[in-house]
N, C-alpha and C positions, 0 to 999 in steps of 0.2 A: 162640680166640677166636670158634669155630663152622664152621671149615672145613679141618680137621685132613686132609681128603680131598687136600688140594691143597698138603698141606704137602713132601711126601716130593719133591715134583719142583724145587721152589723152589730149595734149595741149588744144584742142580746148572746151574739156567738162571743164574741170579745168580753164580755162577764164571764161565760162558761169556759174560755179558754186562759180568763186570767185566774179564775178558780183553779182549772188543773196546773197551771204552771204553779201554781204557789205551793202544791204537792207533790212536784219533781214530775209530774205527768204529762202526755200529751192526749189534747182533745181530738182523738181521732175520728173525726165525720166522716173523711173519705167523700169527700164535694167530688161530683161528676167534673170531667175534663168536657168544653165547647171545641166542636170542630167547625168550621166554616167551609164549607166545600160548596163550588161554582165555577163556573168558566171565565174565562182570564178577562179583567177590567170588568168584571160584576159590582166590583164594590165589597167584596170581602174583606179587604185592609181596612176601610173606613168602617166597617160594623165595628173589628175589633176595637179600633183607636177608640171607639165610642164608650166602650167598656172602663178602657183605662183612664179618659177624658185627659189623653196627651196625644199630640203628634209626634210619632217615633217610628211609623212603617216606612220602607220604599217606594216612592212614589213612580209612575212613568205609563208608559204605553207599552200595550203586548204582554209577554210575562216577568211579571217584575219579582213574586214570590219564587225563587226557584230551587229553596230549600223549605222544609218544616222549620217552622218557630214554633217552637214549645214554651208556650210563655204563663208561666208561675206569677199570679198575683198574691201578695202578702199584705195582709193589714198592718200598717205600722204606722207610727206616729211621722217619722220624718219619710221623705220620700227622696226615692234614689234608684236605680238599675244596678243587675251585676251579669254579668255573662260567665259563664263556668268555662270558656274557653280562655278567659280573663280574669285568673283568682286575686281574689283581694282588691281590685280596682270598683269603685264605684263611679257611675255615672249620675251626675245631678245634672246635667243636659240634656234634654232627651232629644237633641238636634246629633249631638254625639253617637246617643245610642242607633240612630239610624244610618249615620255614616259608618258604624262598628259592624252593623246585619250586612249593609253593601259587601266592606270590606272581607268580612268572614265567607259571605256567601263566593264572593269574586275566587277568595283564597281555593276554594274546592271544587266551583264548577266552572271557571274561567269566566270571563266577561262576556264571552259571547253567546248570553244565553242557556248555558247548559244548566241541566238541572242535577239534582244530587238526594239521595234518600236521608244522608245523615244529617241529624238534624241539629239547628242554633237553639240552646238553652238559654232564655233570658228570665229574671227572675226582677220584679218590680213590684219595691214596695211604697206602699203610699196607705195616706189614714182613708182613701176613698174606696177602696177596692176591699171585696172580700176576699177569700183565702182560694181562689180557682186556678184551674188549667185550660187555658184558650191554647188550642191550636190554629197556626195561619199554614195552608197548605196551598201548593203552586194551583192555578186557575188550569182546568182541563182544557185541552187543544187537540187538534186533530192534524195539524202541520205544523213539521218541523220546520223550524228557521235558523238559519246560523249554521252554527258546527251543532247543533242537538242533532241527538239519534234518530233515526227514520222511526223506530217503536217509541217516540216520543208520548205518544199518547197513551199505551199500553204502561210505559214505566211511570207514567202519573196516579194513574188507575191504581195500581198496585201501591204507591204509596199512600195514596187516599185510604184504600182497603185498612193497611195498616193500623189506621187509626178509627175508623168508623166502624169497624165490626165489632170493637168492644161494646158489650152492654151498659156499661158505664158512662157512654159517651154521647153526647147530647148534640144533635147534628142540625145547623143552621143551613138551608139549602137556600143558596142567594142566588135569584135569577133577576136579571133587568128587565125593568117593564116594557123597554124598547124591542123585546126577542122574542120568539115564539115559544111559552111557555109548557105549551105541550109536549115539545121537544126537549125540554129542560134536561142538560145533564147532570146538573145538581139534586134532581127530581129522580133521576132515572138510575142513579148512583145510589141513593139514600133508600128509595123500593127495594132494592136488591137486599141492603143490609139488615132494614128494618120493615119488612112487609107490611106489617100490621099498623105502622105511623106511630109509635107510641114513644120514640122517640125523635121525631124530625117536626121541626117549625118550617114552614116558608116564609121566606125573605123576599119579598119583591122591592128591589133598588131602581133609582134612576126613573120615578113616578113622573120627574118635572120634566124629562127629556120624552115622553111619547108624542106621536103627530098630532097634530092639534085636532080638535072634533073626535079621537079616541080616548079610551079610559080605561082602568083595569077595575073597577067598580065590581062588577059580577064576580069577578075572582077573590077579590080581600073581603067579599062577604061569602066565600067558601061556597059558591052557587055555582059555580064554571069550573071546572076543572077541580074538584073539591079533593082538599088532605083532611086527613084527621082531628090535627090541631090549628089547621086554618092556615092562612096569611097574614103578616104582619108588616106592613109599608112602610119604610124608609127613604128619605130623601136624602142622601149623603153630600159631602162640599162637593163642587166640581173642581177642576184642577185649576180654573182661574180664582176659586176661593183659597184652592189652597196655596197655589204660588201668591197670591195676595197677604197669606199670614191669618186667615181669617180664624179666628178662634173658636173651637168645638163648643162652647157654649153662644155664640152668636148664632153659629148654624145649627145650632135646636132651635131657637128662638125663630130662625126663617122658614124651618121644618114645619114646626107647631102652625106658624102663618099659612104657610102652605095648604096645610088640612082644614085648616079653617076655612079659607077662604075658597078653595075649590069645590066647586057645585057639586060634582059626583062624589066628594070623599068629605065633605061636609058632616054628614049624620054617622060617619064612621072614626072622627077626630080622635075619638078618646079613645080607640083601639088601634091607632095606629102611631107610628113616630118610634124613634130610638127610644124614649123612656120607657113606653107600654113594652116593645122588646124586653128592655132589661127588667120591665117589671114580671113580666112572664118567664121570662130565666129564672127570676127571683124564688117565683112561686115553687117551681122544678127543686130549686134547692130547696126550699122549705118545706115540701113533702117529702124528699129526700132525707132532710132530718128530723122528719117528724118519726121515718121508718128506723132512722139509728137509735133515739134516742131510748128506748123501749132496754135495749142491749147495754147503752151505757149506764141506763137507770140501776138495774138488776149488778151491775159490777161494782156500782158507786155503792151499795147499798151492803155487800157480801163485804168490801170493806170497811164500811162502819162498822159493821156487826163484829169484825175479828178484831177493832180497836175499841169496842166499847170495856169489856171485863180491863185492860189497861190503865184506858185515861179514867176510868173510876178510879183509882189507886190513885192517879196524881189530881184528882180536883182537889183535894182539902190537902194539899203535899207541904209542910214546912220543913223547908230543910234543916235549920238548927234545933229543931227539937229533940232533948233529949232521949226522951221516951223513944220515940221513932227509932233513934240510933240504935239503942238497948235491943229492941223488937229487933231490927234489921239485923244486929250481929248475931241474936240466935237464931236465926231464921236462916244467914249464910252460913253460918257453921254446920246446924244442920240440914241442909240442905247440901251442902259439900259431902257430907258423910254418907249420907245416901247415895251420892251421884260416884262416889266413889266405889261406894260396894256393888251396886249398879254394872261399872265397867268390870270388875273382876268375876263376881258371882253369875253376870249375865242378866239382862232383862229382856222382855217383849217390848216394851216402849221404846223408839225414837233407836231401833236399831241401825247402825250403820253399814251400811251395803254399799260400799265403797273400800273399804280395807280392813284388816284385824285390828283391832286392838285393845289392851287391857286384859282381862282374862283369857279372851281367846290366844293373844299373841304369847302370854305365859303357856298357855295349856303346849301350844306347838313347842316352843321351848323343850317343856319336860317330858315328851312323847315325839319328837323329832327331833330336833336339832344335838338336844342331850344324847340320844340312843347313836346317831350318826356321828357324833364326836368320839363316844367309844370305840363303834366299829373303825372309824379312823387309824385306831391306832395299831398299824401294822407291824408284823415282828419279820424282821430279816429269818426268813426258814432256814437258811444256811449257817448266820451268825448263831440261831435259837438252840440248831441242833450241836454245832460246836462248842455253846456254853455246857448242852444238857453234858455232852459227853465228859468234857472238864471237870465236871461237878461231881459224875457218878467216880471216874477215876480218882480226884482230889477226895471223896468221900474213904473209898478202902484205900490208899494210903498204899502201904507198900506190898500188902496183901493183892491177888488176884480175888475180886468179889465172885459168889456164886450166885448170887440173888442180885434182884434190880433194889436199890437203897431209897428208901424214904425221904432220907434226909436230902438227897440230889432233887427230889420230885419239891420240899418243901421251900429250898433254897431258890429255882426257877421260879415257882409259884411267886413266893414273895415279892422277888425281883421284879415279876409280870403286875402283880396288885397295887403297888410303887405308883405307876406311871398311869392308875386311875386317878390321881389328885387335880392334873392338870385340868381334865374334861370337866372334872366336879365343880373344882373353882370358877371355871370358865361358865360355867350355868349358872351359878350364885350370881356372875356380874351382868350377866345378860338378865336373869329377872329384873335385878336392881335399875338396870337403865328403865327396862318396860314399867316400871313402878312408877319411878319418876316421871318418865313420861305420860304416865296415868292421872300424877298428883296434878303437871301441870296442865294438864286437859279437863281436869274437873275444876279449878280454878278460876279459868274460861270465865266462868258464869258470876265471879267475882271482880268484874272486869268495871264494873259501876265504881268501887272502891281500889285505887290502885295500891293503896299502903296494905288494906286489910289482904289482898292478893298477897303481895311481896312476902308478908308475915307469915299467912298459914303455909305457902309455899315452902319456906323457909324451916321453918319449926318441922313441918312432917318430912320434907327429905334428909334434915339432920337426925332426924327420929330415925329413918330407915335406913341410913348411913351407919348409925350406931349398931342398929340391929345384923347389919353387914358381918362383921367383924366376930360376931355372937355365932350366926349361921356358921362360917365358914369355919370356926373351931370346933363347930360339934360336927361337922361334913369329913375333918383332917382326923375327927376321932374316931367318926365310924369303919374310915377306911385303917386306922391304927388296930381297932379290934378286928378287922377281916384279917390283919397279920399277926395277931397275935396266938391264933389258935387255927391251923390250918384242918377243919374236918373231913375227915377223909370218908367218915360214916355219912356222909351226908346223902339220902335217900336217891338225888340225881344225878350223884358221882359213878362214874362206870367201873371203879375200883380196878384193882390190878388183875385179875382173874378176868373182869368181865369183858376187858376189852377186844372189840374187832375190827380188826382189819379190812377182812371182805367176806363177801359171801356171793356162791352163787352156783350154777348146774356144772357140772363136770362129767366126762366122762371115761372110766376104767377100764384101760385096754385091757384085756386079758382073753388067753387064747381059749378057742372055744373046748378043749382038751379040759378046761378047767375052771369053767362055769359060762365063758363069755363074758363079752364088754357089758358095761351096765351103768344107768347114769345116775348119778348121785348129788344130794345137797350137802356142798363142801362149804365149812364154816372156818377160816384162816383168822388166829390169833397171833399175839405175839409171840406166844409159848407153844401152840400145838397147831395141827392139822386136821379136825374132823369130818365127819362124814355120814350125813344121815340118809334116811329113806327121803323123804321128802322134806320141803321148807317150814315146815311144822316143829320141825327138830323135836319130835319127841321121839324115836327108834334111833338111837343113835348105832350106826355101823361098827363105826372104829376112832381112836382118836391117835395121832399120830404126834410124837414131841419131836421139836423142830431143832434139836441137839444134834450136831454135825452130817446136816441136813445139806445140799447141795443141787442144784436143776443143769439138766442137759437139752440138746434140741435132741428130736428124735425123728426122723425120715418119715416121710407121709408114706402109708403102704399103697400097694396096686389096687387098685378099684376103690380105694379109699376118699372121702372130702372131708374127714376131719382134720386136723390141725393139732399135732401132738408135741409134748414137752414131758418130761420124768424126773423124778426124784428119784436121789439114791444117796444111799450112805457112805460117806466117805472114808468109814473103818471096814466097810467090805459086809457088813451086818444084813441081816435081811430088812427090808423095810416094811414088807407087808405080806403074812403068811409066809409063806416058801419063796416071795419073790424080794429079788436084789434091789431092785427099780419098780415102781409106780408108773406106769403111762398114763398120763391124763390126756385127754381130749377136749379141744373144742370144735365153735364150728368156725370162725373164722381166724386170721393171723392176728388181727388185732386184738383179740378175746384173749391170748396166747400171751401175745408183750403187755397185755394189762395184767393179767393175774404173775407172770413173771415181776412186774414193778411191785406190787404187792407183797409177793415172799422176799425181795430185796428189804422192803421195808421190814417186814419180819427178821431180817439176818440171815435169810436163805439164798446162797450166792449164785450166778451159775458158774458152770465147770470152767468155764474159760477163762474166769476171773485169777486163777491159781499161775497162769502164766503172764500176766500182765504185771508191770511193774509197781511197787508200792508207792502207793499213794504218799506223800508226807504225811507224818504223824499227829501233825495238828487239826490237819482239816476233815482226816476219813481212816478209818481203821479198818483195820482187814479182820480184826474178830467178831465173826456172826454174835456171838453171846453179847457184846458190847453193844452192837449195832442194835439186837432186839431189845435191848434195854433201852438205849436212846430215844426208839419207835415207840415204846412202854410209856416212857416220861412225856415225850413230846405230846402224846395223844390224851394222857392223865391231864396233865397240865391244860390243854384244849376244855375238857372237862370241867376241870376244877374252873378255870376263869370263866368261862359260860354261866357258871352257878355263881361266881361272886359279881360280873354282871345285871345278872338278873336280881340280884339281890338291890343291888344299887341304884338300878333303874329305879326300883319299888321305893325305897327309902328317900331318895335324894328330892320328888316332889313333897313328901309326906314331909319331911325338914324344915324345907324351903318354906311351906306352908303354915308350918305351928310359928316358926321362928321368927317370920318376919312379915309373912302377909297377913295370918291373920291378926299377929300381933299390931300391924300399922292399922287394921280397923279397929280394934279396940282400942286403938289409942286415939285416933282421930273421934271417937263416939264418946271417952271418956275424961279426955284428958288435954284436948286441943285447944278448948275453951278456956281452962287454966291458965293453958301457955299463952294465949293470945291477951288475956288480961294483966298477966306478969309482965308483958312487953313493951308495954307502954299506955300512954294515953287513950283511952276511949274515943275520945271526941276527934282524935288525928285519924285512928286507925278506921273510923268510919266517915271521913271525909270526903263525899263524892268527887268524882271526877270532871273536867269540864265537857267530855264527851258524852258523859251521862245526863248531865243537865244539859246539853245541848237535845240530845234526842227525845227528854222529856217533853223540853220545849217545842222541838219537831211536830211530835205525835200529838200534842194538843193544838198545834196549829192544823195540823194536815186534818184531823177530827172536828174541828170547824169548818176546814175549807171542803170538807166532803158534804158536809148538811149544807154548808150554803150551794153545792152543787147539784145536789136533789133540787134545792128550793129552785134554782133558776131553769132545772129541766123541768119542774112543775110549771114555771111562769110560761117558758118558750112553748110547753104544750098546750098552757090555754090561751096564749097571746096568739098562735099560728093556727092559720085557717087551713085543712087541704082543698083545692080545690076537685071536685071529679074527673077521673078521666074522661072525654069527651067521646062521642061515641062512634063508632067506627063508619068509615065511608064508602063507598064503591069507588077504589081508585085506579080500577083499570085502563082508565086513561090515560095513564102514565106507560109508556112503551118500555118493554124491557130490554135492558141492554144489551145491545148486540156484541158479539165478540170481535173485537178489534181485527181487522184484515193485517197489520202489521205487526209484523212480530220481532223477536229481539235476533240480531245476527248468527249467534249458536243455532245451528241446526237441533240441539238435543233437547231445546228449550218447549215443554208442552202445554198447549194451548189451551186459555181458559174452558172449561166445561161448558156447556152450554145450558141454557137457562132455561126452564118450561114457557110456553105459551102462558099469555095472560088469560086471563078466565074470571067469568062473574062468581059472586060469591065468595067463600073462604080464601083470601090471598096467602099465597106458602108466605109463611113467617117461622120464626125462632117460638121455641114453647114460652109461654109465659112464665116466670118466675113466682112462685106465693106472694113474694115481698118484691117488686120490681123497682130498678132505681129510680123511675121516674111518677108520680102517682099513689092512690090507694093498690093494696094489694087485689090483683083481676079477682079472687074469691068473691068479692063485692058487688057483682055484679051474678044475675041468673042466668047462667049459660045456656038453659032451655029456654029462654026467653031472646037470648042475644042471638041469631044466627053468624055473627061474625066472631062468636065468643071462642069457638072450637080450637086448641093450641096445634096449628099446623107446623110442619115442620121445615128449618131453615134447608134452602137446597145444597147441594153437593159442593163444596168446594174447597179450593185446596188451605191449608192451616197456616194460618199467619200469627207470626209472636208481635204483637205492636211492639212498639219501642218505649220503655219504662221509661217515667220521668225520673228524672237525676235528683241523688239525694243530695246535692250540694253538698257536700262533705269541708269543702274549702270553707263554708261560713261559718263554721259551727267554731 
């Protein structure tokens, strides 16, 4: 179909892609793009059409290509085309493709020669092409026509730069033979982005239209105005040929005849023409593919090694072998037991880093969730005090009690202990749920045998549920044991005499005549107020019983900074030594209020309370002794419940571990196999799932496809020949591209930076990669012998983002 030069590589690439497709992967060779640049009517579109072997691009005079055409060629048995903007529509007639390109161009740019950087994306499927990306770009112009903007030259230049600055883009610099090559716009812009000429190929068109007596022999021989990769001459169809529907095969034959018959080109005929251009590009693709193969080979080899062990088990696999089934059953059950234990006890291999599971979650239930549930048991303080008050009165009955009754304390404590049953049972439920989740997680490895998985999960879950009842009974028994005897001799219990409501420094205000004020360490309990020399509480100065004591406010003395309150005896007795009241001083009013609140808890009330109306008898008692007893029991209950909580927090995890978790592990190791044998026929248990059979077949197929791919890569390496990169040439004859004087209308647009002047010797250019996209690695050359091998730098220019080739998601 006109591109025989590319057909040599198609079979090898297709074989490799077929091998990759068979294992569900893509052969990502990342073939380079080919951009065709040149002036208007230089023959760019004709060169592109020769690659496809079809007429499908718009024709005419002036600027015809007004939007970039990103043309993706896909090797395929059927031949058709698809546009990204016409999803799902297949074009079989390439004349319709041309009409659609023209219509889509006009839709964005208008019908009067306007241009747009928005690309048209076309994909052509054909058995005669390689998987390539070709880019047809608008021709460079200097004069705006019609409704084109005045800065048309600048716009086209920017559009071209978006594509040709990419290192993976091969540039075909198209120049007609009947124009001045030394001033070729295509070569100027190509030199700007590819100063060393590594990816630029000169294409000379319209050789048949040169003036009589002139020829381009010296240029095509690369003697005059040389390029590193030289020039290739082509003869495209004339407008008359295109109008006359002359097909491409006939045009190629005419091109061949022209070169063979022309006296100036006869000796170059084998290196001229469209087939040779295709062959040259094909060689660049071959070089690129060869550079890509080592990475592909190592990737395939690592995949092959990872499959070796598993494939070894499948090579002699017989699904109905009873010996294999018995062995598999034993291995599966054993592995399930090991996995379950690892999930519970923890393991260093295959650690889940995404979430907690198994033993870690159970640990969290034991030491975070369960203590939190215990703390959540909120006591209504007012209600609790009322209950304690009623309990004390009911214990004393008709008598007036002189001492705090033990029975009231026990009654309240037992009522609080009973409340622990709910969080304990909830803890067991949470652990059971996590155990069942762990069983399901561990049976995932039994997916190959669905019946075995179902039975294993059912048997172990049933056993866990059976243990649930025994564990709950045991936990309830623990709580009943705590209820059976209230141990007030426990070492952590504060006791009736030990309870301290408040400690702190206070100053006793005494007149200078009686010794003066002095600061002491005070300790307030439910029964007494004591003060010591210091906080070590070794030297007690005095202990004052709280019976018949009350508080009153004292005016702050002149020049005094202390805040004062006093304690006095309601029976007009001396409180301390010969003092009827003891004045206590604090540094702030807040301290005074805080101490008063503490005295209130101890049953010592302010003097003013005598004048207030009595509160209802069932909510508040004016009996100071009763209030002290309520406060004492309230704090004793707190102390004892703290001991019980501590004990339950310790015993709950131990009980659950012993009766449920350890028991489940023992059951799986010692009894699960027997239950499985008794549950049904072994053959039905070990019946393989369809998914597992498919997986085995897929794995064997992948294994053989990988081996085949490695053999194909070996063939490609052996049958493809890399051509060396041509030596550098002096291309200083190409003038530097001067900045266009025309600018975009907005004043804020920055002009392109100026280029450095052309100089002899090393030409400014990009640093060469160790393995360039085209040709062998640059380090194959001896830089000390090659004056052009020093890697120069790219001139400063604005960064451009090349438009990506569309993914064509609608084609999938």
